[in-house]
C-alpha positions, 0 to 999 in steps of 0.5 A: 583904687577903691574897688581894690579896697572893697576886695580887700574888705571882702577877703577880711570879712569873709575870713571872719564869717561875714559872707560878702559879695561884690557886684562891680558892674551894677545894672538895672537887672542886678538892682531888681534881684541882687539885694535879696537875702543879705543882712547888710547891703552897701550901695556904692554908686553915684547919686544925685537929686532929681529935678522932682527932689528925690534921691536917685542911684546911678547904675553903670548901665549905659542907655541903649536902644535895646535897654530903652525898649526893655526898661521903659516898657517895664519901669518907666516911672521907676527909672530915668535915663540921665546924661553924665559928665562923660557925655553918655546916658546911664540908667538912674533908679528912683526910690519907687523902684526899690518898693516895686521889687522889694516891697512886702518885706523883701529886705526884711531886717536888713541894714542898708548903707547908701554910699551915694551922694545925696542918698539921705538928702530927704527921706524919700529913698530912705523911706523906700528901703524902710518900706521894704522892711529894712530895719536901718538905713544909713546915708549922706545928706550931701555929696560924699567923697568915695574915700571918706565913705569907704573908711566910714562904711568899713568902720561901721561893718567892723563895729557891727562885727565886734558886737556893737548895735547899729546905733552904736556903730 
């Protein structure tokens, strides 16, 4: 349901000269490269707080023998395999991941909207994006319903499109 709303937003925003891309199946590899070159990045994935008290973002990529070998050798300290309520294990991304792949202003002057639960429960994930050059980071301090987040980020984008600053939006 919400993905369809995002596609509707994409059509509307593209028709108003706001180039919009949607990746409906985000993998670890996608998060390594696909945030580059955007003024606004909206992350709509599950989120939670780790047992070490830092916000993490869930990918839709299931943990397999092959991805374990690949990711744990490259990114052991930046990823975490976590079992979900469906019984499967998925790759979760720690804040350090973004600094590794987007440090040195890789996200310079971008606005990052973290639509994930607990994305702003503390400053660790927000600071990671800021350390990568983001000029603004917006997120939630607790759990958030997808529908509520969808309305808020849509209103935020339209407000920006009509000339409001990030603070005003």
